[in-house]
NUTOR-550493 format. One record per residue (C-alpha): residue in three letters; z, x, y; residue number from 1. Coordinates in nm, 4 decimals. Layout:
N
REC   code         pz         px         py   pos
REC    Ala          Z          X          Y   NUM
...
% end
This chain:
241
REC   code         pz         px         py   pos
REC    Met    -0.7120    -0.6339    -1.4599     1
REC    Asn    -0.6100    -0.4397    -1.1852     2
REC    Gln    -0.2918    -0.4185    -1.2315     3
REC    Asn    -0.0455    -0.1572    -1.1360     4
REC    Ile     0.0902     0.1309    -1.3763     5
REC    Leu     0.3301     0.4095    -1.2796     6
REC    Ile     0.3471     0.6836    -1.4692     7
REC    Val     0.5939     0.9560    -1.3931     8
REC    Glu     0.5639     1.3093    -1.6031     9
REC    Asp     0.5668     1.6696    -1.4603    10
REC    Asp     0.3106     1.7734    -1.7238    11
REC    Thr    -0.0517     1.7865    -1.5258    12
REC    Asp    -0.2561     1.7874    -1.8417    13
REC    Ile    -0.0353     1.4688    -1.9568    14
REC    Leu    -0.0937     1.3091    -1.6089    15
REC    Glu    -0.4631     1.3463    -1.6640    16
REC    Leu    -0.4964     1.2514    -2.0086    17
REC    Leu    -0.3326     0.9477    -1.9269    18
REC    Arg    -0.5148     0.9003    -1.5873    19
REC    Phe    -0.8562     0.8761    -1.7264    20
REC    Ser    -0.7596     0.6228    -2.0118    21
REC    Leu    -0.6026     0.4082    -1.8056    22
REC    Asp    -0.8604     0.4144    -1.5296    23
REC    Lys    -1.1408     0.3554    -1.8060    24
REC    Glu    -0.9206     0.0324    -1.8861    25
REC    Gly    -0.9084    -0.0930    -1.5580    26
REC    Tyr    -0.5408    -0.0503    -1.4528    27
REC    Lys    -0.4505     0.1549    -1.0790    28
REC    Val    -0.2525     0.4414    -1.1729    29
REC    Phe     0.0274     0.5748    -0.9334    30
REC    Phe     0.1680     0.9100    -1.0756    31
REC    Ala     0.4991     1.0814    -0.9845    32
REC    Val     0.6500     1.4232    -1.0890    33
REC    Asp     0.9939     1.3338    -1.0363    34
REC    Gly     1.2722     1.0574    -1.0431    35
REC    Asn     1.2523     1.0766    -0.6547    36
REC    Glu     0.8835     1.0479    -0.5784    37
REC    Ala     0.9066     0.7723    -0.8426    38
REC    Trp     1.1493     0.5417    -0.6695    39
REC    Ser     0.9730     0.5895    -0.3123    40
REC    Ile     0.6641     0.4663    -0.5090    41
REC    Leu     0.8365     0.1404    -0.6447    42
REC    Asn     0.9804     0.0734    -0.3012    43
REC    Asp     0.6420     0.0741    -0.1433    44
REC    Glu     0.3982    -0.0563    -0.4305    45
REC    His     0.3616    -0.3276    -0.6281    46
REC    Ile     0.4124    -0.1738    -0.9807    47
REC    Asp     0.3563    -0.3966    -1.2800    48
REC    Leu     0.4743    -0.1746    -1.5620    49
REC    Cys     0.6462     0.2413    -1.5762    50
REC    Val     0.6510     0.5125    -1.8103    51
REC    Phe     0.8734     0.7797    -1.7830    52
REC    Asp     1.0603     0.9909    -1.9262    53
REC    Ile     1.4451     1.0218    -2.0157    54
REC    Gly     1.4978     1.3415    -1.8581    55
REC    Leu     1.3135     1.3648    -1.5375    56
REC    Pro     1.4040     1.5914    -1.2396    57
REC    Gly     1.5654     1.4545    -0.9553    58
REC    Ile     1.6768     1.1044    -1.0684    59
REC    Ser     1.6827     1.0774    -1.4321    60
REC    Gly     1.4859     0.8712    -1.6215    61
REC    Val     1.7926     0.6616    -1.7132    62
REC    Glu     1.9004     0.6383    -1.3949    63
REC    Leu     1.5770     0.5459    -1.2462    64
REC    Cys     1.5741     0.2593    -1.5472    65
REC    Arg     1.9262     0.1423    -1.4364    66
REC    Arg     1.8435     0.1054    -1.0778    67
REC    Ile     1.5321    -0.0800    -1.1554    68
REC    Arg     1.7161    -0.3271    -1.3383    69
REC    Arg     1.9556    -0.3801    -1.0379    70
REC    Glu     1.6670    -0.4587    -0.8121    71
REC    Asp     1.6008    -0.8115    -0.7840    72
REC    Arg     1.2504    -0.7550    -0.6815    73
REC    Met     1.1945    -0.4837    -0.9447    74
REC    Lys     1.4201    -0.5955    -1.2414    75
REC    Gln     1.1304    -0.7779    -1.4526    76
REC    Ile     0.9034    -0.4866    -1.4468    77
REC    Pro     0.8581    -0.3744    -1.7830    78
REC    Ile     0.9814     0.0035    -1.8883    79
REC    Ile     0.8449     0.2304    -2.1564    80
REC    Phe     1.0469     0.5816    -2.2394    81
REC    Ala     0.7809     0.8370    -2.3275    82
REC    Ser     1.0158     1.1368    -2.4383    83
REC    Ala     1.0304     1.3981    -2.6850    84
REC    Arg     1.3677     1.3181    -2.7640    85
REC    Thr     1.3813     1.1595    -3.0811    86
REC    Gln     1.7519     1.1288    -3.2136    87
REC    Glu     1.8971     0.7844    -3.2462    88
REC    Ala     2.1274     0.8225    -3.0142    89
REC    Asp     1.8274     0.9298    -2.7132    90
REC    Leu     1.6676     0.6101    -2.8084    91
REC    Leu     2.0113     0.3980    -2.7750    92
REC    Ile     2.0587     0.5327    -2.4280    93
REC    Gly     1.6931     0.4275    -2.3430    94
REC    Phe     1.7308     0.0340    -2.4460    95
REC    Gln     2.0952     0.0333    -2.3326    96
REC    Ala     1.9689     0.1167    -1.9585    97
REC    Gly     1.7401    -0.1505    -1.9964    98
REC    Ala     1.3938    -0.0249    -2.1326    99
REC    Asp     1.1979    -0.2260    -2.3027   100
REC    Asp     1.0086     0.0235    -2.5476   101
REC    Tyr     1.0053     0.3675    -2.6481   102
REC    Val     0.7218     0.5948    -2.7542   103
REC    Arg     0.7936     0.9358    -2.8716   104
REC    Lys     0.5774     1.2412    -2.7724   105
REC    Pro     0.3571     1.3801    -2.8677   106
REC    Phe     0.1759     1.0597    -2.8551   107
REC    Ser    -0.1895     0.9191    -2.8447   108
REC    Pro    -0.3608     0.7612    -2.5322   109
REC    Lys    -0.3990     0.4596    -2.7879   110
REC    Glu    -0.0877     0.3920    -2.8856   111
REC    Leu     0.0282     0.4405    -2.5230   112
REC    Leu    -0.1944     0.1604    -2.4102   113
REC    Ala    -0.1476    -0.0665    -2.6851   114
REC    Arg     0.2281    -0.0609    -2.6084   115
REC    Ile     0.1343    -0.1108    -2.2476   116
REC    Asn    -0.1148    -0.4223    -2.3289   117
REC    Val     0.1500    -0.5960    -2.5809   118
REC    Leu     0.4162    -0.5789    -2.2639   119
REC    Leu     0.1850    -0.6701    -1.9958   120
REC    Lys     0.0932    -0.9601    -2.2054   121
REC    Arg     0.4869    -1.0803    -2.2784   122
REC    Ala     0.5360    -1.0274    -1.9037   123
REC    Asn     0.2319    -1.2513    -1.8054   124
REC    Ser     0.3353    -1.5413    -2.0270   125
REC    Asp     0.6878    -1.5995    -1.8220   126
REC    Gly     0.5001    -1.8530    -1.6078   127
REC    Val     0.4660    -1.6050    -1.3140   128
REC    Tyr     0.1380    -1.5534    -1.0915   129
REC    Arg     0.1740    -1.2146    -0.8974   130
REC    Leu    -0.0771    -1.0863    -0.6541   131
REC    Gly    -0.0026    -0.8229    -0.4082   132
REC    Thr     0.3110    -0.9454    -0.2294   133
REC    Leu     0.2441    -1.3204    -0.3852   134
REC    Glu     0.4539    -1.4276    -0.6523   135
REC    Met     0.4585    -1.8207    -0.8030   136
REC    Tyr     0.7185    -1.8558    -1.0484   137
REC    Phe     0.5591    -2.2368    -1.2211   138
REC    Asp     0.8556    -2.3226    -1.3859   139
REC    Arg     1.0881    -2.2936    -1.1056   140
REC    His     0.8331    -2.4536    -0.8379   141
REC    Leu     0.8703    -2.1304    -0.6007   142
REC    Val     0.6337    -1.9389    -0.4299   143
REC    Lys     0.7187    -1.6143    -0.2329   144
REC    Ile     0.4846    -1.3746    -0.0192   145
REC    Asp     0.7113    -1.0490     0.0910   146
REC    Gln     1.0081    -1.1472    -0.0813   147
REC    Gln     0.9964    -1.4215     0.1438   148
REC    Arg     1.0254    -1.8099     0.0068   149
REC    Thr     0.6841    -2.0052     0.1046   150
REC    Asn     0.7947    -2.4265     0.0940   151
REC    Leu     0.4883    -2.5851    -0.0067   152
REC    Thr     0.5023    -2.9821    -0.1452   153
REC    His     0.4998    -3.0886    -0.4457   154
REC    Arg     0.1136    -3.1759    -0.4842   155
REC    Glu     0.0316    -2.8292    -0.2735   156
REC    Phe     0.2075    -2.6407    -0.5740   157
REC    Gly     0.0459    -2.8399    -0.8164   158
REC    Val    -0.2950    -2.7938    -0.6816   159
REC    Leu    -0.2442    -2.4006    -0.6055   160
REC    Ile    -0.1616    -2.3695    -0.9678   161
REC    Ala    -0.4502    -2.6074    -1.0442   162
REC    Leu    -0.6987    -2.3163    -0.8851   163
REC    Ile    -0.4835    -2.0308    -1.0025   164
REC    Gln    -0.5100    -2.1375    -1.3995   165
REC    Ala    -0.9212    -2.2103    -1.3683   166
REC    His    -0.9347    -1.8448    -1.4071   167
REC    Gly    -1.2097    -1.8223    -1.1165   168
REC    Arg    -1.3854    -2.1830    -1.2057   169
REC    Thr    -1.5051    -2.3953    -0.9009   170
REC    Ile    -1.2601    -2.7455    -0.9607   171
REC    Ser    -1.4401    -3.0504    -0.7778   172
REC    Arg    -1.2421    -3.2687    -0.5672   173
REC    Ser    -1.2366    -3.5433    -0.8154   174
REC    Gln    -1.1022    -3.2839    -1.0828   175
REC    Leu    -0.8135    -3.1374    -0.8248   176
REC    Leu    -0.7368    -3.5716    -0.7652   177
REC    Glu    -0.7185    -3.6503    -1.1596   178
REC    Lys    -0.4707    -3.3202    -1.1974   179
REC    Val    -0.2533    -3.3548    -0.9129   180
REC    Trp    -0.2392    -3.7163    -0.7955   181
REC    Gly    -0.2942    -3.8681    -1.1139   182
REC    Met    -0.4199    -4.2693    -1.0844   183
REC    Asp    -0.2861    -4.2736    -0.6923   184
REC    Ala    -0.5728    -4.5197    -0.6008   185
REC    Leu    -0.5065    -4.4462    -0.1997   186
REC    Ser    -0.6454    -4.0665    -0.2479   187
REC    Ser    -0.9426    -3.9567    -0.1716   188
REC    Pro    -1.1250    -3.6252    -0.2211   189
REC    Arg    -1.0550    -3.6086     0.1911   190
REC    Ser    -0.6874    -3.5742     0.0736   191
REC    Val    -0.7937    -3.2640    -0.1305   192
REC    Asp    -0.9153    -3.1337     0.1764   193
REC    Ile    -0.5794    -3.1792     0.3532   194
REC    Val    -0.3618    -3.0324     0.1128   195
REC    Ile    -0.5615    -2.7269     0.0531   196
REC    Thr    -0.5812    -2.6955     0.4669   197
REC    Arg    -0.1947    -2.6928     0.4362   198
REC    Ile    -0.1925    -2.4537     0.1565   199
REC    Arg    -0.4179    -2.1985     0.3396   200
REC    Glu    -0.1886    -2.2382     0.6430   201
REC    Lys     0.1377    -2.1464     0.4322   202
REC    Ile     0.0175    -1.8294     0.2362   203
REC    Lys    -0.1691    -1.7164     0.5349   204
REC    Pro    -0.1821    -1.3452     0.3873   205
REC    Tyr    -0.4028    -1.5133     0.1069   206
REC    Gln    -0.5764    -1.7954     0.2628   207
REC    Asn    -0.9256    -1.6347     0.1755   208
REC    Cys    -0.8572    -1.6245    -0.1781   209
REC    Ile    -0.9152    -2.0321    -0.1854   210
REC    Arg    -1.3057    -2.0327    -0.1386   211
REC    Thr    -1.4588    -2.3408    -0.0285   212
REC    Ile    -1.7614    -2.4007    -0.2594   213
REC    Ser    -1.9736    -2.6276    -0.0512   214
REC    Gly    -2.0517    -2.9882    -0.1844   215
REC    Ile    -1.8265    -2.8971    -0.5147   216
REC    Gly    -1.4781    -2.8341    -0.4426   217
REC    Tyr    -1.2593    -2.5032    -0.4318   218
REC    Gln    -1.2188    -2.1665    -0.6225   219
REC    Trp    -0.9655    -1.9384    -0.6697   220
REC    Asp    -1.0985    -1.5844    -0.5823   221
REC    Pro    -0.8286    -1.2722    -0.5666   222
REC    Glu    -1.1292    -1.0410    -0.5147   223
REC    Glu    -1.1715    -1.1928    -0.1502   224
REC    Asp    -0.8248    -1.0852    -0.0308   225
REC    Val    -0.6209    -0.8258    -0.2211   226
REC    Ser    -0.6650    -0.6389    -0.5790   227
REC    Ser    -0.3408    -0.6902    -0.7884   228
REC    Ser    -0.3564    -0.9967    -0.9850   229
REC    Ile    -0.1528    -1.1376    -1.3075   230
REC    Ile    -0.3039    -1.4825    -1.4478   231
REC    Ser     0.0095    -1.6413    -1.6558   232
REC    Pro    -0.1944    -1.8197    -1.9740   233
REC    His     0.0280    -2.1588    -1.8991   234
REC    Glu    -0.2113    -2.4287    -1.8831   235
REC    Thr     0.0292    -2.7480    -1.8073   236
REC    Ile     0.0009    -2.8520    -1.4554   237
REC    Pro     0.2651    -3.0528    -1.2810   238
REC    Gln     0.2115    -3.3964    -1.1919   239
REC    Pro     0.3739    -3.5429    -0.9322   240
REC    Arg     0.6486    -3.8277    -0.9498   241
% end
């Protein structure tokens, strides 16, 4: 799974309980005890989901949520408020600030995990793939590394999507030709190798994620390079025109 979750909580007992539960599920967990520390982590790390209280020391939870929603790099991060404040007005304030969900304290780790899984699944269904600082927007034909646009041609983009959506399976050169080139009679397996070389050059920090499987084809393996990945369930490979 290797997705990064930020928990902001000043109760050490709750922190330890959540640390154990989330670690067990395969999440990488970052912890902060106040809003200022949380904001620092958000600026330094790639975070996939946040859980925090409304009334945090330092920057309040409501203000932290508003800041996240104003930042292009962060605004899509799912946010869960976990609070003992249960009045309708408190819920309304949380949702108006941009929260995606609200869980009342005390809560069970299982309940929070269920809510986290739902939100991450929803976030992953928007046609976006993230791996460390690499972001790939399928529908927008857009790739970014460290927030900088990486210009891929239509075929380079199609090959990269095909590799990512294979979920670790090896794809042969002939399969890539069929998916991306279609029935182009001028193409050959060597065409695939050339495109792969170009992709590696353009996504250099992540070039080792594209593994050559001798005599067969290629495989996308995030474990070869970096640690945080999200796979979009979209299975449609764009065809060149």
